[in-house]
C-alpha positions as CSV (number, residue, x, y, z in Angstrom):
1,M,200.6,2.5,159.1
2,S,202.8,2.5,162.5
3,K,202.0,4.9,165.2
4,K,205.3,7.0,164.5
5,G,204.3,7.0,160.7
6,L,200.5,8.2,161.7
7,L,201.9,11.1,164.0
8,A,204.5,12.3,161.3
9,D,201.4,12.0,158.6
10,R,199.7,14.2,161.2
11,R,202.6,16.9,162.1
12,F,203.2,16.7,158.2
13,K,199.3,17.9,157.4
14,S,199.6,20.7,160.6
15,A,202.5,22.1,159.2
16,A,200.9,22.0,155.9
17,G,197.7,23.7,157.0
18,V,199.7,26.1,159.0
19,F,201.7,27.2,155.9
20,K,199.0,27.4,153.6
21,S,197.0,29.6,155.9
22,G,199.7,31.7,156.4
23,F,200.3,32.1,152.9
24,S,196.5,32.8,152.6
25,S,196.9,35.6,155.0
26,V,200.1,37.0,153.6
27,Y,198.7,37.0,149.7
28,A,195.7,38.6,151.4
29,Q,197.7,41.3,153.2
30,Y,199.3,41.9,149.7
31,R,196.7,42.0,147.3
32,A,194.5,44.3,150.0
33,K,197.7,46.8,149.9
34,G,198.5,46.4,146.5
35,I,194.5,47.7,145.7
36,A,195.0,50.6,148.0
37,A,198.0,51.5,146.7
38,G,196.9,51.4,142.9
39,L,199.1,48.6,142.1
40,I,196.8,46.0,141.5
41,K,194.3,47.4,138.3
42,F,191.6,45.4,136.2
43,D,189.0,46.8,134.1
44,I,185.5,45.9,135.0
45,P,183.9,44.9,131.8
46,N,180.3,46.0,130.8
47,L,177.9,43.4,132.2
48,I,174.6,45.0,130.4
49,E,176.3,45.7,127.2
50,V,174.1,43.0,125.2
51,Q,171.3,44.0,126.7
52,K,171.6,47.6,126.0
53,N,173.4,46.7,122.5
54,S,170.1,44.6,121.8
55,Y,167.6,47.2,122.3
56,D,169.5,50.1,120.7
57,W,169.8,47.9,117.3
58,F,165.8,47.1,117.3
59,W,165.2,50.8,118.0
60,Q,167.6,51.8,115.3
61,K,166.8,48.4,112.6
62,G,164.8,45.9,114.3
63,L,161.5,48.4,114.2
64,K,162.1,49.0,110.8
65,E,162.7,45.8,109.5
66,L,159.4,44.9,111.0
67,F,157.4,47.6,109.4
68,D,159.1,46.5,106.1
69,E,158.2,43.3,105.9
70,F,154.4,43.6,105.5
71,S,154.6,47.5,103.7
72,P,152.5,48.6,101.8
73,I,149.1,46.9,103.0
74,R,147.3,46.7,100.3
75,D,143.5,46.9,99.6
76,W,143.0,43.1,98.4
77,S,138.8,43.4,97.8
78,E,139.5,46.4,95.1
79,D,143.0,46.5,95.1
80,N,142.8,50.1,94.9
81,L,144.4,51.2,98.1
82,E,147.6,51.1,99.5
83,L,149.0,52.0,103.2
84,Y,153.4,52.6,103.3
85,F,154.8,53.0,107.0
86,L,157.4,55.9,106.1
87,D,158.7,56.7,109.3
88,Y,158.3,56.1,113.1
89,R,159.3,58.5,116.3
90,L,158.9,58.6,120.2
91,E,157.6,61.1,122.4
92,E,158.7,62.3,125.6
93,P,157.4,59.7,128.1
94,K,154.5,60.6,130.0
95,Y,156.6,60.0,133.5
96,T,160.3,59.6,134.7
97,E,161.4,56.4,135.8
98,T,161.3,58.2,139.7
99,E,157.6,59.2,138.7
100,A,156.7,55.9,137.1
101,K,157.7,53.9,140.2
102,A,155.7,56.3,142.4
103,R,152.7,55.6,140.4
104,N,153.1,52.0,139.8
105,V,153.0,52.6,135.7
106,S,155.1,51.3,133.3
107,Y,158.4,53.2,132.3
108,E,157.4,53.7,128.1
109,A,156.3,56.5,125.7
110,S,153.9,56.8,122.7
111,L,154.8,55.1,119.7
112,Y,153.7,57.3,116.6
113,C,154.3,56.2,112.6
114,R,154.0,58.5,109.5
115,V,151.8,56.7,106.7
116,K,151.1,57.2,103.5
117,L,147.8,56.5,102.0
118,V,147.4,55.9,98.3
119,N,144.4,55.7,96.0
120,K,145.9,53.8,93.0
121,K,142.3,54.8,91.2
122,T,142.6,58.5,91.8
123,K,146.2,59.1,92.0
124,E,145.5,60.6,95.6
125,E,147.8,60.7,98.0
126,K,147.8,61.6,101.8
127,E,150.1,61.5,104.7
128,Q,149.1,61.5,108.5
129,E,151.2,60.3,111.6
130,I,149.0,57.5,114.0
131,F,149.7,56.3,117.4
132,M,150.7,52.5,117.5
133,G,150.9,52.1,121.1
134,D,152.7,52.6,124.2
135,F,156.8,51.5,123.5
136,P,159.1,50.0,126.8
137,L,161.7,52.2,127.5
138,M,165.1,50.9,128.6
139,T,166.8,52.2,131.6
140,E,170.3,53.0,132.2
141,R,170.9,50.1,134.2
142,G,169.4,47.6,131.4
143,T,166.1,47.2,132.5
144,F,162.4,47.9,132.3
145,L,159.8,49.0,134.2
146,V,156.4,47.3,134.3
147,N,154.2,48.6,136.2
148,A,156.8,50.2,138.5
149,V,158.4,46.4,138.9
150,E,161.8,46.2,137.5
151,R,162.6,43.3,134.9
152,V,165.5,42.4,133.2
153,V,166.0,40.3,129.8
154,I,168.4,37.6,130.4
155,S,170.5,36.1,127.4
156,Q,170.6,31.9,127.5
157,L,172.1,29.6,125.3
158,I,169.9,27.6,123.1
159,R,171.1,24.3,121.6
160,S,171.0,24.2,117.9
161,A,168.6,22.0,115.8
162,G,170.0,18.6,114.6
163,V,170.7,15.6,115.4
164,L,173.1,14.2,118.3
165,F,174.8,10.5,118.9
166,V,175.7,9.9,122.4
167,S,177.4,6.8,123.6
168,Q,177.9,5.6,126.9
169,F,180.2,2.8,128.5
170,S,178.5,1.1,131.7
171,K,178.9,-2.2,133.7
172,G,180.8,-3.8,130.4
173,Q,178.2,-2.6,128.1
174,Q,178.3,0.0,125.3
175,F,175.2,1.7,125.4
176,F,174.1,4.2,122.3
177,G,171.9,6.7,122.0
178,A,170.6,9.8,119.6
179,K,168.5,13.1,120.4
180,V,166.7,15.0,118.0
181,I,166.0,18.5,118.4
182,P,164.0,20.6,116.0
183,N,163.3,24.3,115.2
184,R,160.2,23.5,117.2
185,G,158.4,20.7,118.5
186,A,159.0,18.2,120.9
187,W,162.6,16.4,121.1
188,L,163.2,13.0,120.8
189,E,165.6,10.9,122.8
190,F,166.5,7.1,121.7
191,E,168.3,4.9,124.6
192,T,169.3,1.7,124.6
193,D,169.4,-0.6,127.9
194,S,171.7,-3.8,128.8
195,G,168.1,-5.9,127.2
196,K,168.6,-4.8,124.1
197,V,165.5,-2.7,124.3
198,I,165.0,1.0,122.7
199,S,162.9,3.4,124.5
200,V,162.1,6.9,123.2
201,K,161.3,9.5,125.4
202,I,159.3,12.5,123.8
203,D,159.7,16.1,125.0
204,R,162.3,14.0,128.1
205,K,159.1,12.4,128.8
206,R,160.0,8.5,128.8
207,K,156.9,6.8,126.2
């Protein structure tokens, strides 16, 4: 490029930079004035909706489904006693969220279940409320207090189980591979190289 062409190119870039800087400044001022005047409005999404809905579902339905899985509990030795889980409730927490932080304890409440014991021989039935354990409580921010330390449940995307075939073109050659992703257990990854050798990775470690 000649000196004139180089000089023109520099002037063009300089002018473009000034224009971009000026446009950004004007846009920033317009946006600030628009927000201040209430002209620009947008709704902030509920970023903890997933955590709170999941917790509410577990308390209202999930816990009941869990009890229903092994209710009734039968006496296998003589098969004459059966224990049914009828209902459950939470007591008021011993400490508030602020008190739990100050005392370095967890923010939780006692979980009680109402059960019924049936004697199939005598036809006698007895109902009683029993203590099941301490149930963690969620704060309004969607977090938990465990020994006064605030914890949060983070959602993540997990790849579905199955077989995934891949191909890659490199240096004039086509390479193929496969990934075996189980529901549980080790991942298997098959790869080929330029020497027509097939290698296998178990849990992403080459074997």
